[in-house]
Phi, psi and omega in degrees: 000135179296148177290156182306320184292333181288348181270002174295149181290132178283171174298137182291343177222157177296140175245142186236130172284152182304319183297329178292319181287321179296331179298333176266019178061039176236139174254104188305321184293345181253001185256125184295340183282354182240151176239140179280118177276323177201162179309120178085358181232126185232160178221157176300125185300320182296316179293319180299315183291340180272358183282144169292156183306318182290330176285326175297321178295317179300319177296322178296321178297315179296327178294321176295318179299324179293326181275329183230081186298340182270007182291140170252117184273147183217178178049224184299328182293317175294320180301317179300318181288325184277344181095015173279159184298141173237136184251109184071209177243103179304149182287319190252156168266129185250130180231169181230133177232104182294346182268350180276154176255345179223145177286149181221157174242136174232091185066238180264011177255120178255125179258117182261151167240181182201147174288338182255132175296143181247147175281130183248131173262110187262151178176208175304322173236134181254141181220157169290154185296165178304313183296313180295319179297314180299313181298318177304316182286325179299333181280336187247337179280155173294154191306317182296321178287325176297321178298322178298321178292316180297317177302312183293325184293334181253005181287134181296341180284346181273129174299135179062031179302150176262191178238158177300319181298319180292319178299316180296315180298320180296317180292319184289329185260000181300136179295326179269112183277006185305123177054036179297316181300321179296317179296318181292329176303314180289318181300316184292339180257356184299138182225120182292349180279344178297134187249358180200156174303326179300320178294318181296313180298318179299319181297320178297314182293322177300318177296314186289335178271001170088011181279165176305140178290128183273158166276146180257144172055050179278137179265141174233130179247126182195142172056031178083009181238149171247114184243131178255137182244156180293313184226143169224127179259098192296320182293321180271350183054050180243137176258139177233139176236126191259358185251006183060210180261002187301323185289353178257003180290153179218162181290318181277131183299325180295318178293323179298316179298314179301317181297318180294318179297316180297320179291323177296318178296319178299314180299320179299319178298317182292321180298330179286351182247007182217175180261353180194153183218132179228142177228134180211170177240180184297324179298322177299317181294317181293328179280346176070300185302315178300319179293316179303315181296320181291323177291321175299315182297332180279351177111002179277145175232142180298137180255349182218160177297150177292146176264087187296327180294317180291321178298327180294337180292341178295340179258001184284161176252157175290163177303336180275006175090002183249152172294147179290000000 
């Protein structure tokens, strides 16, 4: 069985030290085909430009690890390595130093300390544990994004996943009570069946807009097929899908067409087994109104008043001034 540290996510693209490129009689800093990821660490410009923001961040974390092998990564940087959700491309690289008494910033590297000892998974790259990383993020992310992290942290598909009970105990016994209530809000709602941040964010918005609480990952059997749906609202008999058609896209146009046709057939089967069907994406959930309208159109009605204070957190910024 692979060791826990070997299950950390690798860099999404190859990274090259200057000395490696110079060995081939190339000076990376002078070659248009390369981009500097960090001092002394370069990547192929074409590959770099093709990265999604969260993968670009993961590559930046690996570049720091290449330059500073003794670094212990924390917060979003640990999350990127552990496979927890990352939203966009965070500005800073976050590290942890148990020997420091005060946090410090060195350029885009923030060195954190803590009143509470953290479990460290050591290896070629060292990170704070899934539970410690998740709790750190639950305290600083806005609630809907925090729920996505809590869901992922207890999901059985995550290597070294923690448990809801362990996360709750960690939050309750932490010496630093900062934003404990916010962290516990996410922990108490965490569900290991959630399969994507879009589902987690949608679940938060559904609660705050007053709709019936949905069942997750419900199976429907019909016409010789077994189809699983993201959400099922049993009282209203409404099915909800939170990822749109994006997850069925493919590189080859022929495969893409097949995927869309298969999904349309699946949706038709499901519509014959329910009283309403809604499909939305993460942008709809974050904007609130599009998701609310789609749920109304599918036949759902709010059962409780909207939680306007919680809905307002979707527009909030992180303490570092950036959107989550």
